[in-house]
VEXFI-212412 format. One record per residue (C-alpha): residue in one letter; y, x, z. Coordinates in steps of 0.02 Angstrom, whole numbers, padded with zeros to 5 digits, always signed. Each point is the difference from the previous one (the first is absolute). Example, Ala and Ser with C-alpha at 12.3 -4.5 7.8 and 13.67 -1.06 7.14 Angstrom:
2
A-00225+00615+00390S+00172+00069-00033
END
This chain:
342
M+05028+02032+02156S-00188+00013+00028A-00088-00068+00149G-00036+00177+00069V+00178+00056+00013P+00051-00119+00139D-00161+00049+00093A+00044+00186-00017V+00174-00030+00066A-00071-00096+00149L-00128+00135+00030A+00134+00132+00002A+00109-00101+00119D-00152-00029+00113A-00037+00188-00004R+00176+00041+00055S-00014-00126+00140C-00163+00072+00060T+00065+00178-00007E+00151-00049+00101A-00103-00087+00128A-00122+00149+00010L+00143+00123+00022A+00077-00107+00140A-00171-00005+00084I-00012+00188-00007A+00176+00021+00069D-00040-00117+00146A-00151+00097+00055A+00050+00087+00166D-00140+00127+00011V-00152+00066-00092A-00116-00130+00070A+00109-00143-00057L+00020+00075-00174A-00186+00023-00019A-00025-00180+00055V+00103-00070-00146R-00073+00115-00133P-00134-00119-00059E+00135-00137-00020L+00104+00112-00102L-00120+00104-00103G-00171-00070+00023K-00100-00106-00129G+00063-00163+00084S+00181+00051+00000P+00129-00101-00099L+00030+00144-00121S-00186+00021-00038G-00010-00187-00023L+00126+00004-00137R-00116+00102-00108R-00113-00150-00020R+00145-00088-00087L+00008+00127-00140G-00136-00087-00091S+00104-00154-00023L+00135+00095-00092A+00018+00020-00184P-00083+00159-00061A+00169+00072-00050A+00074-00025+00176R-00150+00070+00098P+00038+00189-00018A+00178-00017+00066A-00051-00116+00143G-00145+00117+00044R+00122+00150+00010A+00117-00100+00109L-00139-00041+00119S-00062+00179+00004E+00176+00065+00035A+00025-00128+00143L-00167+00053+00081A+00044+00185-00018A+00178-00031+00077V-00084-00090+00150E-00132+00138+00013A+00131+00138-00001R+00109-00091+00128Y-00150-00029+00109T-00044+00184-00006E+00178+00055+00034R+00013-00122+00150L-00162+00062+00065D+00058+00178+00001E+00164-00054+00084L-00095-00094+00140R-00123+00140+00025A+00146+00126+00016A+00090-00110+00127E-00156-00016+00104R-00029+00186-00007R+00182+00031+00060A-00024-00123+00140Q-00162+00086+00051L+00080+00174-00005E+00148-00063+00101A-00116-00079+00132E-00104+00167+00014R+00145+00119-00029L+00007+00152+00119D+00184+00054+00027L-00022+00185-00025T+00187+00022+00025E-00001-00066+00174L+00074+00122+00127H-00108+00055+00143E+00036+00102+00154P-00028+00180-00042P-00154+00076+00077P+00033+00081+00170V+00030+00186-00019G-00005+00135+00125R+00146+00093+00074L+00030+00175+00069H-00053+00018+00180V+00144+00025+00121I-00057+00179+00032T-00002+00042-00186Q+00172-00083-00017T+00064+00111+00142Q-00074+00157-00075R+00072-00032-00169R+00172-00033+00076L-00009+00162+00095E-00050+00092-00154D+00149-00071-00096V+00114+00052+00138F-00060+00179+00002C-00007+00014-00185A+00180-00054-00010M+00035+00141+00125G-00079+00126-00122Y-00179+00011+00068T-00160-00016-00101V-00157-00090+00060A-00159+00103+00032E-00177-00058+00039G-00157+00080+00062P-00181-00041+00046E-00038-00108+00152I-00159+00101+00041E+00068+00175+00042T-00057+00165+00062E+00027+00054+00179W+00108+00144-00063H+00121-00108-00097N+00010-00131+00136F+00013+00118+00153G-00019+00183-00035A+00139+00023-00128L+00117-00103+00114N-00012+00123+00144F-00111-00110+00112P-00088+00115+00118P-00193-00014+00012G+00003-00094+00163H+00137-00124-00048P-00045-00175+00062A+00029-00076-00174R-00156+00100-00057D-00109-00092+00126M-00136-00114-00071Y+00066-00138+00114D+00164+00002-00096T-00050+00051-00177L-00128-00082-00119Y-00105+00141-00068V-00107-00020-00158D-00179+00055-00018H+00032+00123-00137G-00010+00191+00001S-00011+00091+00164P+00029-00105+00159G+00185-00031+00033S+00057+00068-00173T+00037-00168-00082L+00091-00152+00066L+00105-00157-00038R+00175+00070+00001T+00096-00044+00158H+00172+00016-00084T+00070+00031-00173S+00055+00174+00044P-00145+00079-00101V+00091-00062-00154Q+00149+00113+00049V-00120+00147+00016R-00073-00031-00173V+00170-00021-00076M+00061+00164+00071Q-00161+00083-00063T+00017-00061-00177R+00188-00012-00032P+00132+00131+00020P+00158-00040+00102P+00120-00085+00005L-00099-00154+00056Y+00064-00175+00036V-00151-00115+00017V-00060-00151+00101A-00184-00033+00029P-00046-00180+00040G-00179-00058+00031R-00141-00063+00107C-00057+00095+00157Y-00141-00020+00125R-00014+00028+00191Q-00124-00061+00131D+00129-00121+00074T-00050-00166+00080A+00081-00143-00091D+00142-00079+00097A+00173-00065-00034T+00073+00171-00046H-00156+00101-00051M-00132-00007-00131P-00137+00122-00051V+00066-00010-00180F+00186+00012-00027H+00127+00062-00125Q+00126+00143+00014I+00136+00072-00108E+00049+00181+00023G+00138+00104-00074L+00009+00186-00037V+00150+00104-00057V-00016+00185-00035D+00150+00088-00069E+00116+00146+00029G+00114-00015+00155I-00072-00164+00064T+00052-00036+00183L-00022-00127+00134G+00167-00076-00054D-00078-00037-00168L-00144-00091+00089A+00123-00108+00104G+00097-00041-00158A-00159-00049-00092I-00055-00113+00137E+00170-00081+00016T+00013-00027-00192F-00171-00082+00005T+00041-00109+00150T+00157-00067-00085A-00082-00022-00167Y-00154-00092+00068F+00066-00100+00148G+00178-00022-00049P+00173+00058+00052G-00020-00078+00177F-00137+00129+00044T+00013+00182+00050S-00122+00135+00062R-00017+00141+00123L-00117+00149+00031R-00082+00036+00172P-00087+00164+00045S-00191-00010-00015Y-00150+00107-00043F-00117+00009-00153P-00112+00144-00045F+00062+00008-00179T+00188-00003+00029E+00122+00103+00103P+00115-00064+00063S-00070-00180+00003A+00081-00159+00031E-00037-00190+00020F+00123-00107-00098D+00058-00169+00053V+00090-00138-00091Q+00138-00099+00086R+00007-00185-00038P+00169-00087-00022D-00022-00074+00179G+00001+00177+00067T-00182+00014+00048W-00102+00150-00060L-00172+00001-00079E-00112+00153-00017L-00049+00017-00181G-00085+00166-00033G-00014+00188+00021S+00091+00141-00090G+00049+00183+00007M+00024+00163-00091V-00159+00053-00085H-00079+00139+00103P+00007+00172-00079S-00193+00017+00026V-00029-00159-00103L+00112+00064-00140E-00089+00164-00001V-00178-00066-00002C+00049-00113-00145G+00062+00147-00103V+00189-00027+00031D+00103+00147+00056P+00086-00049+00161E+00122+00144-00016R+00076-00085-00154W-00042-00184+00019S+00022-00123+00141G-00027-00186+00011F-00020-00155+00104A-00131-00140+00012F-00002-00178+00066G-00121-00141+00011F-00015-00179+00067G-00115-00149-00011I+00018-00118-00144D-00088-00140+00092R+00116+00009+00151L+00151+00007-00116A-00060-00162-00086M-00016-00077+00174L+00176+00053+00040R+00076-00065-00163Y-00087-00171-00005G-00007-00032+00191I-00190+00006+00012D-00061+00010+00179D-00184+00049-00020L-00060+00138-00115R-00170-00089-00017D+00081-00141-00095L+00026+00120-00147W-00192+00022-00010T-00073-00176+00023N+00040-00055-00180D+00066-00168+00060V+00076-00067-00157S+00120-00120+00091F+00065+00158+00092L+00012+00114-00149E+00089-00127-00110Q+00154+00014+00108F+00036+00172-00074
END
């Protein structure tokens, strides 16, 4: 055996030993900084593997190529493992950074506060539902009305106190006293009779205006709902039956109603209607009566063929009754803590 062969065997053994040591050092590096610190010792010019190249000159010429390839493969293996480990450590550090800075977009939060229907709106919609279930339709009209629709067509005489400027809010439009903020929703009934042929079964809810001083039971702005029925053969008994049906449907089976004689320019005969609570006490709710023949005639309805009844009451006061509210002004102060109860 030539002298170069043992040297080549020893060189190969040393190369394997250096490679194993380098791979172990790479595996022991806990982070990118530690791995970078050992790079010169593993792959630098002063590294053990690089030092083995200097021993190639002592080998026999025939042994040098194989030994050189072995050293190159060892250095390549260490370089590849170093690069792979560097990528692993960088990925681990990136994951740790992302975890530390992570925003949990799936976290549940309280939903943003949303509004709710005002208690007056709730009451109006409930009333509309009750009357629609009874076969009525809902009609609407303008809040700024003509004097004729608000008073004249409804048989109010020229000197009626309701026409007084101290009771009615007139609008600066047209001739003086010709335009106003409606004082009731009865003008809607007039407009319905003018535009639709009988039979008519309608309710007219909406906002009304009067020059009232605000107190526990009055406001200058309030809400009414009025009903109108025009058909053949309608009698006062039909009115009483409609009021009783409404009372039971809205308040419950423990309530009943009654009619008391009264006077309104647009109905004849006229009646106030009261609701009796389960405890036996009575509460005045609104006005009613048979539609005056003059009102039918002026609205284009033949009173010889058709008859009808009308009724109306305050939505605000009905809300007070239903929810036990003592002061009407509480419905208008927009106190959230108060309104959230309903």
